[in-house]
VMD Tcl script that builds the backbone (N, CA, C; Angstrom):
set m [mol new atoms 321]
animate dup $m
set s [atomselect $m all]
$s set {name element resname resid chain x y z} {
  {N N GLY 1 A -87.641 -41.778 48.210}
  {CA C GLY 1 A -86.400 -41.162 48.561}
  {C C GLY 1 A -85.204 -42.073 48.392}
  {N N GLY 2 A -85.403 -43.371 48.206}
  {CA C GLY 2 A -84.277 -44.287 48.113}
  {C C GLY 2 A -83.390 -44.015 46.923}
  {N N TYR 3 A -83.963 -43.566 45.836}
  {CA C TYR 3 A -83.179 -43.291 44.637}
  {C C TYR 3 A -82.513 -41.924 44.713}
  {N N PHE 4 A -83.149 -40.981 45.362}
  {CA C PHE 4 A -82.654 -39.607 45.443}
  {C C PHE 4 A -82.120 -39.306 46.838}
  {N N GLY 5 A -81.214 -40.137 47.333}
  {CA C GLY 5 A -80.726 -40.043 48.701}
  {C C GLY 5 A -80.146 -38.705 49.086}
  {N N VAL 6 A -79.269 -38.138 48.263}
  {CA C VAL 6 A -78.609 -36.878 48.615}
  {C C VAL 6 A -79.627 -35.749 48.700}
  {N N GLY 7 A -80.455 -35.633 47.700}
  {CA C GLY 7 A -81.450 -34.564 47.699}
  {C C GLY 7 A -82.432 -34.696 48.840}
  {N N VAL 8 A -82.878 -35.909 49.098}
  {CA C VAL 8 A -83.814 -36.138 50.195}
  {C C VAL 8 A -83.137 -35.828 51.525}
  {N N GLY 9 A -81.857 -36.175 51.647}
  {CA C GLY 9 A -81.135 -35.889 52.884}
  {C C GLY 9 A -81.097 -34.410 53.200}
  {N N VAL 10 A -80.848 -33.592 52.203}
  {CA C VAL 10 A -80.814 -32.138 52.407}
  {C C VAL 10 A -82.201 -31.630 52.773}
  {N N LEU 11 A -83.234 -32.117 52.086}
  {CA C LEU 11 A -84.597 -31.675 52.391}
  {C C LEU 11 A -85.021 -32.098 53.791}
  {N N VAL 12 A -84.751 -33.349 54.156}
  {CA C VAL 12 A -85.120 -33.840 55.485}
  {C C VAL 12 A -84.377 -33.048 56.558}
  {N N LEU 13 A -83.106 -32.785 56.338}
  {CA C LEU 13 A -82.333 -32.003 57.307}
  {C C LEU 13 A -82.928 -30.604 57.467}
  {N N GLY 14 A -83.348 -30.003 56.376}
  {CA C GLY 14 A -83.984 -28.687 56.462}
  {C C GLY 14 A -85.266 -28.710 57.267}
  {N N VAL 15 A -86.112 -29.699 57.018}
  {CA C VAL 15 A -87.376 -29.817 57.757}
  {C C VAL 15 A -87.110 -30.089 59.235}
  {N N LEU 16 A -86.192 -30.998 59.517}
  {CA C LEU 16 A -85.895 -31.331 60.908}
  {C C LEU 16 A -85.214 -30.177 61.635}
  {N N SER 17 A -84.481 -29.344 60.924}
  {CA C SER 17 A -83.855 -28.179 61.544}
  {C C SER 17 A -84.908 -27.204 62.064}
  {N N VAL 18 A -86.025 -27.115 61.368}
  {CA C VAL 18 A -87.111 -26.260 61.840}
  {C C VAL 18 A -87.666 -26.830 63.154}
  {N N GLY 19 A -87.844 -28.152 63.196}
  {CA C GLY 19 A -88.384 -28.789 64.392}
  {C C GLY 19 A -87.439 -28.766 65.583}
  {N N THR 20 A -86.146 -28.658 65.328}
  {CA C THR 20 A -85.172 -28.632 66.421}
  {C C THR 20 A -84.644 -27.219 66.659}
  {N N ARG 21 A -85.342 -26.231 66.123}
  {CA C ARG 21 A -84.986 -24.812 66.276}
  {C C ARG 21 A -83.563 -24.517 65.809}
  {N N GLY 22 A -83.158 -25.170 64.740}
  {CA C GLY 22 A -81.870 -24.884 64.131}
  {C C GLY 22 A -80.688 -25.591 64.751}
  {N N ASP 23 A -80.939 -26.469 65.727}
  {CA C ASP 23 A -79.821 -27.194 66.342}
  {C C ASP 23 A -79.437 -28.342 65.413}
  {N N TYR 24 A -78.249 -28.228 64.824}
  {CA C TYR 24 A -77.823 -29.148 63.763}
  {C C TYR 24 A -77.650 -30.581 64.246}
  {N N ARG 25 A -77.062 -30.779 65.388}
  {CA C ARG 25 A -76.700 -32.133 65.819}
  {C C ARG 25 A -77.904 -33.058 66.001}
  {N N PRO 26 A -78.942 -32.672 66.761}
  {CA C PRO 26 A -80.094 -33.577 66.861}
  {C C PRO 26 A -80.836 -33.740 65.537}
  {N N ALA 27 A -80.895 -32.670 64.742}
  {CA C ALA 27 A -81.551 -32.773 63.436}
  {C C ALA 27 A -80.802 -33.749 62.538}
  {N N ASN 28 A -79.478 -33.697 62.550}
  {CA C ASN 28 A -78.672 -34.593 61.725}
  {C C ASN 28 A -78.799 -36.041 62.195}
  {N N ALA 29 A -78.803 -36.251 63.502}
  {CA C ALA 29 A -78.949 -37.612 64.027}
  {C C ALA 29 A -80.305 -38.210 63.630}
  {N N LEU 30 A -81.360 -37.429 63.768}
  {CA C LEU 30 A -82.688 -37.914 63.386}
  {C C LEU 30 A -82.777 -38.135 61.876}
  {N N LYS 31 A -82.144 -37.247 61.108}
  {CA C LYS 31 A -82.111 -37.413 59.645}
  {C C LYS 31 A -81.464 -38.739 59.273}
  {N N ASN 32 A -80.367 -39.071 59.947}
  {CA C ASN 32 A -79.682 -40.332 59.660}
  {C C ASN 32 A -80.575 -41.532 59.940}
  {N N LEU 33 A -81.336 -41.492 61.024}
  {CA C LEU 33 A -82.259 -42.593 61.327}
  {C C LEU 33 A -83.375 -42.691 60.296}
  {N N VAL 34 A -83.950 -41.542 59.937}
  {CA C VAL 34 A -85.040 -41.528 58.950}
  {C C VAL 34 A -84.543 -42.050 57.598}
  {N N LEU 35 A -83.380 -41.577 57.168}
  {CA C LEU 35 A -82.858 -42.016 55.871}
  {C C LEU 35 A -82.396 -43.467 55.892}
  {N N ALA 36 A -81.906 -43.941 57.020}
  {CA C ALA 36 A -81.523 -45.355 57.108}
  {C C ALA 36 A -82.747 -46.244 56.905}
  {N N ALA 37 A -83.864 -45.889 57.535}
  {CA C ALA 37 A -85.101 -46.649 57.343}
  {C C ALA 37 A -85.578 -46.557 55.898}
  {N N ASN 38 A -85.483 -45.366 55.316}
  {CA C ASN 38 A -85.892 -45.166 53.935}
  {C C ASN 38 A -85.038 -45.982 52.968}
  {N N ILE 39 A -83.731 -45.957 53.177}
  {CA C ILE 39 A -82.820 -46.688 52.296}
  {C C ILE 39 A -83.018 -48.191 52.438}
  {N N LEU 40 A -83.223 -48.650 53.664}
  {CA C LEU 40 A -83.469 -50.082 53.878}
  {C C LEU 40 A -84.723 -50.527 53.133}
  {N N MET 41 A -85.787 -49.756 53.256}
  {CA C MET 41 A -87.036 -50.129 52.590}
  {C C MET 41 A -86.907 -50.077 51.071}
  {N N SER 42 A -86.263 -49.046 50.545}
  {CA C SER 42 A -86.115 -48.968 49.095}
  {C C SER 42 A -85.198 -50.069 48.578}
  {N N THR 43 A -84.196 -50.460 49.362}
  {CA C THR 43 A -83.326 -51.561 48.957}
  {C C THR 43 A -84.113 -52.852 48.858}
  {N N VAL 44 A -84.987 -53.090 49.807}
  {CA C VAL 44 A -85.826 -54.296 49.770}
  {C C VAL 44 A -86.700 -54.290 48.517}
  {N N VAL 45 A -87.297 -53.146 48.207}
  {CA C VAL 45 A -88.169 -53.056 47.024}
  {C C VAL 45 A -87.366 -53.267 45.742}
  {N N TYR 46 A -86.222 -52.585 45.610}
  {CA C TYR 46 A -85.407 -52.743 44.401}
  {C C TYR 46 A -84.850 -54.155 44.281}
  {N N ALA 47 A -84.445 -54.747 45.378}
  {CA C ALA 47 A -83.918 -56.118 45.339}
  {C C ALA 47 A -85.019 -57.106 44.939}
  {N N ALA 48 A -86.226 -56.900 45.443}
  {CA C ALA 48 A -87.343 -57.777 45.089}
  {C C ALA 48 A -87.662 -57.693 43.600}
  {N N ARG 49 A -87.399 -56.561 43.011}
  {CA C ARG 49 A -87.643 -56.371 41.568}
  {C C ARG 49 A -86.410 -56.695 40.733}
  {N N ASP 50 A -85.361 -57.158 41.393}
  {CA C ASP 50 A -84.097 -57.504 40.729}
  {C C ASP 50 A -83.575 -56.323 39.904}
  {N N ALA 51 A -83.608 -55.142 40.524}
  {CA C ALA 51 A -83.219 -53.914 39.834}
  {C C ALA 51 A -81.955 -53.301 40.434}
  {N N ILE 52 A -81.074 -54.137 40.975}
  {CA C ILE 52 A -79.865 -53.628 41.615}
  {C C ILE 52 A -78.643 -54.202 40.917}
  {N N ALA 53 A -77.726 -53.322 40.522}
  {CA C ALA 53 A -76.423 -53.749 39.992}
  {C C ALA 53 A -75.489 -53.835 41.206}
  {N N TRP 54 A -75.248 -55.029 41.684}
  {CA C TRP 54 A -74.609 -55.224 42.983}
  {C C TRP 54 A -73.158 -54.756 43.054}
  {N N LYS 55 A -72.378 -54.869 42.004}
  {CA C LYS 55 A -70.974 -54.440 42.073}
  {C C LYS 55 A -70.849 -52.934 42.335}
  {N N PRO 56 A -71.529 -52.083 41.573}
  {CA C PRO 56 A -71.467 -50.652 41.896}
  {C C PRO 56 A -72.043 -50.329 43.281}
  {N N VAL 57 A -73.047 -51.087 43.678}
  {CA C VAL 57 A -73.637 -50.853 44.995}
  {C C VAL 57 A -72.611 -51.097 46.098}
  {N N LEU 58 A -71.825 -52.131 45.962}
  {CA C LEU 58 A -70.822 -52.421 46.988}
  {C C LEU 58 A -69.796 -51.302 47.099}
  {N N ILE 59 A -69.407 -50.727 45.972}
  {CA C ILE 59 A -68.482 -49.586 45.993}
  {C C ILE 59 A -69.134 -48.397 46.695}
  {N N MET 60 A -70.399 -48.150 46.389}
  {CA C MET 60 A -71.107 -47.045 47.029}
  {C C MET 60 A -71.292 -47.278 48.524}
  {N N VAL 61 A -71.540 -48.517 48.920}
  {CA C VAL 61 A -71.696 -48.826 50.344}
  {C C VAL 61 A -70.404 -48.536 51.098}
  {N N ILE 62 A -69.290 -48.947 50.536}
  {CA C ILE 62 A -67.996 -48.680 51.171}
  {C C ILE 62 A -67.769 -47.171 51.290}
  {N N GLY 63 A -68.035 -46.440 50.224}
  {CA C GLY 63 A -67.904 -44.984 50.266}
  {C C GLY 63 A -68.860 -44.350 51.260}
  {N N GLY 64 A -70.074 -44.854 51.326}
  {CA C GLY 64 A -71.058 -44.327 52.271}
  {C C GLY 64 A -70.657 -44.554 53.717}
  {N N ILE 65 A -70.130 -45.733 53.995}
  {CA C ILE 65 A -69.681 -46.028 55.361}
  {C C ILE 65 A -68.513 -45.130 55.743}
  {N N CYS 66 A -67.562 -44.976 54.838}
  {CA C CYS 66 A -66.411 -44.091 55.111}
  {C C CYS 66 A -66.879 -42.646 55.301}
  {N N GLY 67 A -67.774 -42.189 54.446}
  {CA C GLY 67 A -68.296 -40.830 54.565}
  {C C GLY 67 A -69.074 -40.615 55.854}
  {N N ALA 68 A -69.863 -41.605 56.246}
  {CA C ALA 68 A -70.612 -41.499 57.503}
  {C C ALA 68 A -69.672 -41.441 58.694}
  {N N TRP 69 A -68.623 -42.246 58.658}
  {CA C TRP 69 A -67.664 -42.270 59.764}
  {C C TRP 69 A -66.968 -40.918 59.891}
  {N N ILE 70 A -66.521 -40.381 58.752}
  {CA C ILE 70 A -65.836 -39.087 58.769}
  {C C ILE 70 A -66.820 -37.962 59.116}
  {N N GLY 71 A -68.008 -38.031 58.523}
  {CA C GLY 71 A -69.008 -36.982 58.752}
  {C C GLY 71 A -69.445 -36.864 60.194}
  {N N THR 72 A -69.595 -37.987 60.887}
  {CA C THR 72 A -70.010 -37.913 62.287}
  {C C THR 72 A -68.941 -37.257 63.143}
  {N N ARG 73 A -67.698 -37.509 62.831}
  {CA C ARG 73 A -66.623 -36.865 63.597}
  {C C ARG 73 A -66.591 -35.365 63.363}
  {N N ILE 74 A -66.797 -34.966 62.122}
  {CA C ILE 74 A -66.822 -33.537 61.802}
  {C C ILE 74 A -68.031 -32.865 62.461}
  {N N ALA 75 A -69.201 -33.524 62.393}
  {CA C ALA 75 A -70.425 -32.939 62.959}
  {C C ALA 75 A -70.331 -32.764 64.469}
  {N N ARG 76 A -69.577 -33.601 65.131}
  {CA C ARG 76 A -69.444 -33.483 66.591}
  {C C ARG 76 A -68.651 -32.266 67.018}
  {N N ILE 77 A -67.685 -31.863 66.212}
  {CA C ILE 77 A -66.790 -30.787 66.649}
  {C C ILE 77 A -67.008 -29.465 65.923}
  {N N ALA 78 A -67.633 -29.493 64.766}
  {CA C ALA 78 A -67.793 -28.261 63.979}
  {C C ALA 78 A -68.876 -27.376 64.591}
  {N N PRO 79 A -68.657 -26.079 64.603}
  {CA C PRO 79 A -69.685 -25.149 65.091}
  {C C PRO 79 A -70.941 -25.222 64.232}
  {N N ARG 80 A -72.072 -24.986 64.880}
  {CA C ARG 80 A -73.368 -25.104 64.213}
  {C C ARG 80 A -73.473 -24.197 62.996}
  {N N GLU 81 A -73.003 -22.961 63.087}
  {CA C GLU 81 A -73.121 -22.028 61.969}
  {C C GLU 81 A -72.305 -22.486 60.755}
  {N N ILE 82 A -71.140 -23.039 60.992}
  {CA C ILE 82 A -70.324 -23.551 59.883}
  {C C ILE 82 A -71.028 -24.717 59.209}
  {N N MET 83 A -71.605 -25.621 59.995}
  {CA C MET 83 A -72.313 -26.768 59.413}
  {C C MET 83 A -73.537 -26.302 58.621}
  {N N ARG 84 A -74.248 -25.324 59.154}
  {CA C ARG 84 A -75.428 -24.805 58.447}
  {C C ARG 84 A -75.023 -24.225 57.099}
  {N N ARG 85 A -73.959 -23.451 57.081}
  {CA C ARG 85 A -73.494 -22.857 55.820}
  {C C ARG 85 A -72.980 -23.920 54.852}
  {N N ALA 86 A -72.335 -24.947 55.377}
  {CA C ALA 86 A -71.839 -26.032 54.523}
  {C C ALA 86 A -73.002 -26.779 53.869}
  {N N VAL 87 A -74.057 -27.038 54.626}
  {CA C VAL 87 A -75.229 -27.731 54.071}
  {C C VAL 87 A -75.888 -26.863 53.003}
  {N N ILE 88 A -76.032 -25.579 53.268}
  {CA C ILE 88 A -76.644 -24.681 52.284}
  {C C ILE 88 A -75.791 -24.606 51.018}
  {N N ALA 89 A -74.472 -24.514 51.192}
  {CA C ALA 89 A -73.578 -24.455 50.033}
  {C C ALA 89 A -73.659 -25.740 49.212}
  {N N MET 90 A -73.666 -26.886 49.890}
  {CA C MET 90 A -73.764 -28.164 49.168}
  {C C MET 90 A -75.092 -28.274 48.436}
  {N N ALA 91 A -76.161 -27.837 49.061}
  {CA C ALA 91 A -77.467 -27.865 48.400}
  {C C ALA 91 A -77.471 -26.979 47.164}
  {N N ALA 92 A -76.852 -25.809 47.251}
  {CA C ALA 92 A -76.790 -24.908 46.097}
  {C C ALA 92 A -75.975 -25.516 44.964}
  {N N VAL 93 A -74.841 -26.115 45.298}
  {CA C VAL 93 A -73.996 -26.750 44.276}
  {C C VAL 93 A -74.744 -27.893 43.608}
  {N N LEU 94 A -75.376 -28.749 44.403}
  {CA C LEU 94 A -76.124 -29.875 43.827}
  {C C LEU 94 A -77.268 -29.388 42.948}
  {N N THR 95 A -77.942 -28.332 43.373}
  {CA C THR 95 A -79.032 -27.780 42.563}
  {C C THR 95 A -78.512 -27.308 41.213}
  {N N MET 96 A -77.386 -26.611 41.214}
  {CA C MET 96 A -76.817 -26.117 39.957}
  {C C MET 96 A -76.360 -27.268 39.056}
  {N N VAL 97 A -75.723 -28.282 39.635}
  {CA C VAL 97 A -75.251 -29.418 38.843}
  {C C VAL 97 A -76.423 -30.148 38.203}
  {N N TYR 98 A -77.443 -30.455 39.016}
  {CA C TYR 98 A -78.582 -31.188 38.464}
  {C C TYR 98 A -79.380 -30.352 37.472}
  {N N ALA 99 A -79.477 -29.041 37.701}
  {CA C ALA 99 A -80.157 -28.175 36.738}
  {C C ALA 99 A -79.386 -28.133 35.424}
  {N N ALA 100 A -78.053 -28.049 35.504}
  {CA C ALA 100 A -77.238 -28.040 34.287}
  {C C ALA 100 A -77.376 -29.358 33.537}
  {N N ARG 101 A -77.409 -30.453 34.282}
  {CA C ARG 101 A -77.578 -31.760 33.622}
  {C C ARG 101 A -78.929 -31.847 32.924}
  {N N TYR 102 A -79.961 -31.355 33.571}
  {CA C TYR 102 A -81.293 -31.490 33.015}
  {C C TYR 102 A -81.557 -30.517 31.856}
  {N N TRP 103 A -81.300 -29.241 32.096}
  {CA C TRP 103 A -81.667 -28.244 31.101}
  {C C TRP 103 A -80.596 -28.002 30.059}
  {N N LEU 104 A -79.348 -28.130 30.416}
  {CA C LEU 104 A -78.278 -27.827 29.478}
  {C C LEU 104 A -77.565 -29.077 28.963}
  {N N HIS 105 A -77.948 -30.207 29.492}
  {CA C HIS 105 A -77.370 -31.515 29.100}
  {C C HIS 105 A -75.854 -31.542 29.281}
  {N N TRP 106 A -75.390 -30.923 30.367}
  {CA C TRP 106 A -73.971 -30.955 30.695}
  {C C TRP 106 A -73.683 -32.145 31.571}
  {N N ILE 107 A -72.453 -32.481 31.665}
  {CA C ILE 107 A -71.879 -33.507 32.550}
  {C C ILE 107 A -72.390 -34.881 32.235}
}
mol reanalyze $m
mol bondsrecalc $m
mol representation Tube
mol addrep $m
């Protein structure tokens, strides 16, 4: 999952939502812990293999930290139904983009 962070995040959130009976906040918090452990482990493996381009990674880390900071504030105040629809919409958009890239060689 370390390489496919966004896709894994959506899948993990979906699975955890079933376990939390659709309550977004605890599912999202647990997802963040699970993915943090996953990303840490994959970073160790990629770094050990010297397979990391560090300059782009630093840009992504800064963006990830900013996104996490903003996302946690939004998740605290947004109604559960709006967050559920936003996650489903983002998953649909990502599916279409990646399908277009793979099958139609777009983007």
